[in-house]
LOTORLUM-998544 format. One record per residue (C-alpha): x, y, z; chain. Coordinates in Angstrom, 3 decimals, m for minus. Layout:
          X          Y          Z   chain
          X          Y          Z       A
...
//
This chain:
          X          Y          Z   chain
     m7.976      4.166     18.796       A
     m5.551      2.172     16.776       A
     m3.206      4.488     14.754       A
     m1.568      2.197     12.124       A
     m4.020      1.400      9.402       A
     m4.981     m1.975      8.027       A
     m5.612     m2.757      4.298       A
     m7.321     m6.085      3.438       A
     m7.581     m7.639     m0.018       A
    m11.066     m9.004     m0.871       A
    m11.361    m12.308     m2.678       A
    m13.390    m15.518     m2.645       A
    m13.106    m15.996      1.056       A
    m14.249    m12.392      1.842       A
    m16.666    m11.294     m0.786       A
    m19.915    m11.961      1.129       A
    m21.646     m9.217      2.863       A
    m21.341    m10.939      6.255       A
    m17.532    m11.300      6.069       A
    m17.024     m7.868      4.508       A
    m18.923     m6.412      7.502       A
    m16.678     m8.214      9.955       A
    m13.595     m6.994      8.103       A
    m14.823     m3.369      8.052       A
    m14.996     m3.298     11.816       A
    m11.135     m3.187     11.690       A
    m10.115     m2.391      8.161       A
     m9.441      1.039      6.811       A
     m8.911      0.255      3.190       A
    m10.253     m2.538      0.977       A
     m7.863     m3.683     m1.821       A
     m9.077     m5.032     m5.172       A
     m6.305     m6.998     m6.963       A
     m6.672     m6.540    m10.678       A
     m4.454     m9.419    m11.475       A
     m7.332    m11.620    m10.463       A
    m10.418     m9.376    m10.138       A
    m12.806     m8.645    m12.972       A
    m14.766     m5.347    m13.306       A
    m17.910     m7.277    m12.587       A
    m16.379     m8.612     m9.200       A
    m15.251     m4.996     m8.368       A
    m18.621     m3.597     m9.084       A
    m20.071     m6.053     m6.542       A
    m17.553     m5.330     m3.827       A
    m17.617     m1.513     m4.273       A
    m21.458     m1.529     m4.018       A
    m21.293     m3.641     m0.870       A
    m18.593     m1.460      0.808       A
    m20.540      1.706      0.002       A
    m23.637      0.185      1.545       A
    m21.773     m1.033      4.597       A
    m20.112      2.382      5.105       A
    m23.600      3.888      5.420       A
    m24.790      1.018      7.713       A
    m21.700      1.109     10.001       A
    m21.107      4.911      9.763       A
    m17.594      4.271      8.508       A
    m15.507      5.668      5.675       A
    m13.556      2.670      4.551       A
    m11.653      3.425      1.341       A
    m11.158      1.422     m1.865       A
     m7.700      0.744     m3.436       A
     m7.500     m0.726     m6.965       A
     m4.151     m2.526     m7.614       A
     m3.136     m2.666    m11.253       A
     m1.726     m5.912    m12.574       A
      1.110     m4.209    m14.379       A
      3.584     m5.582    m17.055       A
      4.507     m9.142    m16.265       A
      6.183    m11.944    m18.093       A
      4.733    m15.375    m17.711       A
      5.450    m19.004    m18.702       A
      3.715    m20.124    m21.932       A
      1.635    m23.296    m22.387       A
      3.155    m26.541    m20.753       A
      2.316    m30.131    m21.801       A
     m0.111    m31.551    m19.255       A
      0.081    m28.169    m17.490       A
      3.209    m29.212    m15.463       A
      6.825    m30.116    m16.009       A
      9.550    m30.838    m13.464       A
     12.967    m29.278    m13.977       A
     15.960    m30.977    m12.355       A
     18.950    m29.350    m10.921       A
     21.824    m28.947    m13.507       A
     19.504    m29.886    m16.454       A
     19.581    m27.770    m19.641       A
     16.440    m26.116    m20.762       A
     15.695    m23.664    m23.635       A
     13.483    m20.670    m23.651       A
     12.245    m20.110    m27.171       A
     11.223    m16.867    m28.958       A
      8.481    m18.626    m30.905       A
      5.475    m20.162    m29.066       A
      6.138    m23.820    m28.269       A
      4.386    m26.349    m26.066       A
      6.643    m26.545    m23.075       A
      8.014    m29.596    m21.304       A
     11.134    m30.569    m19.283       A
     13.496    m29.301    m22.006       A
     11.846    m26.143    m23.350       A
      9.132    m23.493    m22.867       A
      8.292    m20.026    m24.297       A
      6.919    m16.808    m22.744       A
      4.103    m14.242    m23.384       A
      6.746    m11.596    m24.199       A
      7.717    m11.638    m27.774       A
     11.105     m9.877    m27.241       A
     12.224    m11.898    m24.240       A
     14.939    m13.845    m26.104       A
     16.270    m10.711    m27.821       A
     16.524     m8.611    m24.680       A
     17.780    m11.045    m21.979       A
     21.579    m11.307    m22.093       A
     23.909    m14.255    m21.501       A
     24.756    m14.632    m17.761       A
     21.399    m13.426    m16.569       A
     19.573    m15.044    m13.742       A
     15.927    m15.954    m14.309       A
     13.512    m16.802    m11.515       A
     10.169    m18.410    m11.948       A
      7.217    m19.094     m9.605       A
      8.001    m16.595     m6.755       A
     11.720    m17.521     m7.072       A
     11.337    m21.154     m6.324       A
     12.961    m22.014     m9.744       A
     16.189    m20.426    m10.784       A
     17.824    m20.524    m14.108       A
     21.127    m19.221    m15.480       A
     21.484    m18.178    m19.122       A
     24.689    m19.883    m20.320       A
     24.250    m19.277    m24.020       A
     22.238    m17.037    m26.286       A
     21.199    m18.344    m29.663       A
     19.261    m16.713    m32.483       A
     15.898    m18.199    m31.533       A
     16.369    m19.245    m27.917       A
     18.146    m18.856    m24.567       A
     19.983    m21.969    m23.359       A
     19.696    m22.154    m19.593       A
     21.108    m24.296    m16.736       A
     18.755    m25.212    m14.015       A
     20.338    m23.921    m10.773       A
     17.254    m24.628     m8.596       A
     14.695    m27.047     m9.941       A
     11.014    m27.560     m9.324       A
      7.595    m27.757    m11.072       A
      7.037    m25.285    m13.819       A
      3.395    m24.469    m14.787       A
      1.686    m22.154    m17.343       A
      1.160    m18.498    m16.420       A
      3.787    m18.516    m13.633       A
      5.597    m15.229    m13.357       A
      9.180    m14.873    m14.756       A
     11.641    m12.347    m13.290       A
     14.992    m11.491    m14.799       A
     17.158    m10.171    m12.014       A
     18.920     m6.804    m12.209       A
     17.376     m5.612    m15.503       A
     14.266     m3.877    m16.828       A
     12.992     m5.271    m20.006       A
     11.674     m2.852    m22.653       A
      8.015     m3.404    m21.804       A
      5.459     m0.585    m21.597       A
      4.855      0.767    m18.149       A
      1.114      0.169    m18.584       A
     m0.474     m2.685    m20.433       A
     m3.727     m2.279    m22.302       A
     m5.503     m4.014    m19.455       A
     m3.850     m1.463    m17.024       A
     m5.207      1.390    m19.064       A
     m8.698     m0.051    m19.125       A
     m8.531     m0.611    m15.357       A
     m7.449      2.992    m14.873       A
    m10.510      4.308    m16.685       A
    m12.618      1.981    m14.675       A
    m11.082      3.292    m11.482       A
    m11.940      6.827    m12.547       A
    m15.491      5.945    m13.367       A
    m15.910      4.253     m9.909       A
    m14.025      7.125     m8.175       A
    m11.925      4.759     m6.251       A
     m9.694      6.358     m3.574       A
     m6.327      4.866     m4.249       A
     m4.631      3.361     m7.348       A
     m1.469      1.031     m6.836       A
      0.935      1.063     m9.726       A
      2.922     m2.207    m10.090       A
      6.643     m2.465    m10.909       A
      7.372      1.216    m10.549       A
     11.066      1.769    m11.587       A
     11.257      5.532    m11.713       A
      9.348      8.680    m11.191       A
      8.257      8.866    m14.788       A
      6.193      5.590    m14.276       A
      4.074      7.388    m11.738       A
      3.839     10.612    m13.821       A
      2.574      8.552    m16.793       A
     m0.427      7.284    m14.731       A
     m0.976     10.791    m13.325       A
     m1.300     12.100    m16.809       A
     m4.055      9.541    m17.532       A
     m5.914     10.676    m14.407       A
     m5.648     14.292    m15.665       A
     m7.146     13.290    m18.936       A
    m10.050     11.673    m17.101       A
    m10.459     14.816    m15.031       A
     m9.765     12.791    m11.905       A
     m8.294     14.949     m9.048       A
     m9.332     12.497     m6.270       A
     m7.580      9.224     m6.827       A
     m4.194      9.043     m4.934       A
     m1.328      7.150     m6.532       A
      0.590      4.470     m4.583       A
      3.805      3.257     m6.169       A
      4.683     m0.364     m5.558       A
      8.397     m1.052     m5.210       A
      9.071     m4.584     m6.556       A
     12.459     m4.619     m8.032       A
     16.065     m3.235     m7.831       A
     15.443     m0.364    m10.093       A
     12.595      0.794     m7.886       A
     14.879      0.677     m4.912       A
     17.578      2.499     m6.562       A
     15.288      5.378     m7.578       A
     13.217      5.423     m4.414       A
     13.578      9.163     m3.564       A
     12.393     10.388     m7.029       A
      9.474      7.891     m6.815       A
      8.451      9.042     m3.326       A
      8.490     12.661     m4.388       A
      5.974     12.200     m7.264       A
      3.750      9.586     m5.517       A
      1.047      9.849     m2.888       A
      2.419      6.861     m1.037       A
      4.710      3.761     m1.296       A
      3.942      0.099     m0.963       A
      6.858     m2.162     m0.035       A
      5.608     m5.125     m2.127       A
      7.696     m7.931     m0.507       A
      6.554    m10.627     m2.729       A
      8.086     m9.687     m5.998       A
     10.730     m7.586     m4.275       A
     11.953    m10.649     m2.399       A
     12.364    m12.506     m5.767       A
     14.100     m9.703     m7.598       A
     16.707     m8.978     m4.806       A
     18.425    m11.335     m2.444       A
     15.901    m11.993      0.301       A
     18.449    m11.336      3.066       A
     18.508     m7.703      1.949       A
     14.680     m7.344      2.226       A
     14.476     m6.261      5.926       A
     17.116     m3.494      5.481       A
     15.373     m2.179      2.257       A
     12.023     m2.200      3.965       A
     13.388     m0.084      6.889       A
     15.158      2.227      4.484       A
     11.961      2.880      2.351       A
      9.829      3.480      5.484       A
     12.319      5.921      6.832       A
     12.562      7.855      3.585       A
      8.778      7.989      3.197       A
      8.548      9.373      6.723       A
     11.184     11.963      5.987       A
      9.575     13.112      2.730       A
      6.058     13.203      4.236       A
      4.464     10.279      2.344       A
      2.689      7.233      3.836       A
      4.209      3.779      3.602       A
      2.508      0.407      3.265       A
      4.175     m2.924      4.154       A
      2.693     m5.824      2.208       A
      2.972     m9.591      1.634       A
      2.950    m12.614      4.049       A
      2.471    m10.534      7.263       A
      0.182    m13.218      8.677       A
      0.516    m15.885      5.985       A
      0.160    m18.728      8.387       A
     m3.346    m17.700      9.069       A
     m4.425    m18.718      5.597       A
     m4.588    m22.142      7.058       A
     m4.254    m21.773     10.922       A
     m6.132    m19.774     13.553       A
     m3.042    m18.146     14.957       A
      0.060    m16.642     13.354       A
      3.671    m17.657     14.168       A
      5.694    m15.668     16.627       A
      7.949    m14.552     13.834       A
      4.920    m13.079     11.921       A
      3.888    m11.274     15.084       A
      7.419     m9.809     15.401       A
      7.336     m8.907     11.677       A
      4.175     m6.912     12.015       A
      5.371     m5.273     15.188       A
      8.695     m4.234     13.689       A
      6.949     m2.566     10.721       A
      4.981     m0.581     13.153       A
      7.958      0.396     15.231       A
      9.833      1.399     12.069       A
      7.071      3.897     11.224       A
      4.856      2.135      8.626       A
      1.541      3.889      8.171       A
     m0.342      0.809      6.979       A
     m0.014     m2.898      6.843       A
     m1.649     m4.987      4.128       A
     m3.185     m8.506      4.098       A
     m3.472    m10.397      0.816       A
     m3.839    m14.175      0.698       A
     m4.920    m14.158      4.331       A
     m8.190    m12.419      3.519       A
     m8.679    m13.449     m0.119       A
     m8.422    m17.235      0.032       A
     m7.607    m17.895      3.757       A
     m9.824    m19.883      6.048       A
    m10.045    m17.138      8.682       A
    m10.381    m13.626      7.117       A
    m12.299    m12.144      9.965       A
    m10.134    m13.600     12.740       A
     m6.991    m12.439     10.798       A
     m7.910     m8.877     10.866       A
     m8.936     m9.036     14.526       A
     m5.561    m10.505     15.428       A
     m3.847     m7.943     13.220       A
     m5.595     m5.201     15.266       A
     m4.385     m6.690     18.501       A
     m0.771     m6.990     17.346       A
     m0.704     m3.307     16.087       A
     m2.380     m1.936     19.191       A
      0.174     m3.641     21.377       A
      3.120     m2.645     19.223       A
      2.108      1.031     19.222       A
      2.649      1.239     22.980       A
      6.357      0.757     22.250       A
      6.773      3.380     19.565       A
      9.639      5.714     20.388       A
      7.699      8.975     19.741       A
     10.563     11.249     20.829       A
     12.760      9.874     18.093       A
     10.068     10.523     15.474       A
      9.605     14.054     16.710       A
     13.254     14.865     16.793       A
     13.769     13.362     13.394       A
     11.026     15.372     11.796       A
     12.183     18.595     13.451       A
     15.517     18.153     11.638       A
     13.858     17.306      8.324       A
     11.138     19.918      8.215       A
     11.623     23.299      6.434       A
     10.726     26.265      8.560       A
      7.031     27.261      7.955       A
      4.022     28.327      9.981       A
      2.243     25.024      9.407       A
      5.339     22.859     10.174       A
      6.140     24.743     13.368       A
      2.614     24.730     14.557       A
      2.196     21.014     13.863       A
      5.293     20.369     15.936       A
      3.997     22.557     18.810       A
      0.608     20.940     18.718       A
      1.993     17.413     18.979       A
      4.440     18.507     21.764       A
      1.684     20.040     23.856       A
     m0.730     17.028     23.116       A
      1.975     14.660     24.359       A
      2.783     16.718     27.413       A
     m0.784     17.218     28.513       A
     m1.761     13.574     27.600       A
     m4.567     14.952     25.378       A
     m7.337     12.544     24.284       A
     m7.301     13.877     20.694       A
     m5.996     16.442     18.267       A
     m9.025     17.921     16.152       A
     m7.981     19.222     12.754       A
    m10.675     20.851     10.583       A
     m9.170     20.880      7.078       A
    m10.046     21.430      3.457       A
     m7.230     19.450      1.813       A
     m6.074     17.244      4.736       A
     m2.697     18.983      4.748       A
     m2.707     19.928      8.436       A
     m3.666     16.320      9.493       A
     m0.949     14.857      7.319       A
      1.720     17.184      8.813       A
      0.649     16.363     12.294       A
      0.687     12.640     11.471       A
      4.472     12.779     10.708       A
      5.225     13.659     14.335       A
      3.477     10.457     15.562       A
      1.397     11.979     18.409       A
      0.340      9.681     21.258       A
     m3.303     10.529     20.670       A
     m5.469     10.142     17.629       A
     m5.897     12.988     15.006       A
     m9.598     13.585     14.266       A
     m9.735     15.389     10.897       A
    m12.918     17.115      9.780       A
    m13.342     17.912      6.134       A
    m16.127     19.151      3.776       A
    m14.564     17.059      1.019       A
    m15.612     13.334      1.037       A
    m12.489     12.536     m1.081       A
    m10.133     14.056      1.467       A
    m11.949     12.023      4.123       A
    m11.289      8.704      2.242       A
     m7.688      9.611      1.317       A
     m6.762     10.369      4.999       A
     m7.447      6.684      5.756       A
     m3.857      5.880      4.781       A
     m2.179      8.135      7.366       A
     m0.953      7.071     10.714       A
     m3.218      8.209     13.580       A
     m5.749     10.085     11.303       A
     m9.421      9.371     11.503       A
    m11.435     11.664      9.151       A
    m15.053     12.744      9.358       A
    m17.214     14.508      6.725       A
    m18.843     17.858      7.755       A
    m19.653     20.826      5.479       A
    m21.211     23.079      8.082       A
    m18.146     24.842      9.409       A
    m18.651     28.507      8.535       A
    m17.189     30.346     11.552       A
    m14.820     29.785     14.449       A
    m17.705     29.149     16.814       A
    m19.195     26.578     14.463       A
    m15.636     25.016     14.079       A
    m15.345     24.730     17.857       A
    m18.785     23.248     18.261       A
    m18.395     20.613     15.446       A
    m14.904     19.700     16.756       A
    m16.256     19.148     20.277       A
    m19.181     17.088     18.981       A
    m16.854     14.738     16.954       A
    m14.570     14.409     19.949       A
    m17.374     13.659     22.297       A
    m18.720     10.873     19.967       A
    m15.390      9.241     19.471       A
    m13.043      9.600     22.444       A
    m13.188      9.645     26.236       A
    m13.576     12.802     28.315       A
    m10.422     14.904     28.734       A
     m8.350     17.592     26.991       A
     m8.390     18.120     23.366       A
     m6.452     20.445     21.054       A
     m8.115     22.068     18.034       A
     m5.881     23.273     15.206       A
     m6.299     24.510     11.696       A
     m6.440     27.527      9.494       A
     m8.756     30.479     10.198       A
    m10.748     31.876      8.563       A
    m11.776     28.431      7.332       A
    m11.604     28.077      3.549       A
     m9.561     31.266      3.333       A
     m6.404     30.843      5.462       A
     m3.265     29.755      3.551       A
     m1.640     28.177      6.567       A
     m2.419     26.345      9.757       A
     m2.467     29.273     12.120       A
     m4.210     28.535     15.447       A
     m4.062     26.090     18.337       A
     m6.975     26.045     20.803       A
     m7.171     23.877     23.926       A
    m10.510     22.728     25.376       A
    m11.645     20.142     27.963       A
    m14.636     17.949     27.261       A
//
């Protein structure tokens, strides 16, 4: 069983039942991007995923990705203007019809807050402006890197956070929608500090939502600087390389990605690597060798999940893309240096019954070449702890909570199953063996968890069986 999870974004190319069914043979999480998706579109996809989960006997989760606060280019004459290198262009406070000499933005305080000397990037960083003078009603900029400018293209000001609210009105409406639909994960855009995550968490509390897990997207320098406090208050981290690669020098991106994955692993939170993993496959039937290496390196660094976006929303080959992603991951996982992950976690873990037993379970499972670790769990805590040690065999979690089953989809090596019939050790053993028999080959398995079930405060047993 593949251990690194795959997340795929659904869009025009993948919204049909037929394509979704093909995706869900490989995908663990379906992403809905609220920058583009309407609630009506989401209704349609969520209904299809729920229906297919029943048909395929799967537990594919739903992640809703908030648009977040963004600054965009205002209206442009004829919808396009070309900026030449070294030209002078003004960014006005008041709304104007833009052209080669001027434009405005959707943020009313943009001119007031941006300071002289700032670097402004537009259209995924393809256009770069330098603010050379600040006037009462405009910013005078020099074009450092020219190109076509169009309405609604995103604007980034490097090295600073403008005084925009963490959540827009649209974000708040989308959060309420996510609560109504009981989505499994909510991704928060442009997280710069722990308080940004706590703000969303407060909204979930008001909506009486204890199920939806919060994923913080790291997209700018402030998010990188505050990464530890963000990890501590989040349920997971997404390395969103698109905007992050615009807001920091792109040559620093690989090192930052490795650092974030490592810190997530140390602090016990799952990490997601996103953006352009197999971008070539939007048009072609095979990825480049560099893309294959990029995916493999994310796996070897310890990422729990890799995400596809344009490849499955507008690409020509969404089904083929997830199939090839599965092959790349499966191959890369054979090269994971498990001993390094185990020794790293031993040094990081605080002494406790659960931590020590998780370490022992993984050590025994690796030594005996076990086929699976079976972890009956109420909250998913035991399975998450075992996942950090990166065992060579899959972790089959069994929970009476359907929400826990869906949330465990993000964790490396964990495959969760719903069962609410465990009332005794004998029943626990029977159900565990039944789940193992249906999902793995014959061999040795290890059962671990807390007993008495629903009463034990810690993981407190390890039981070895042969099936």
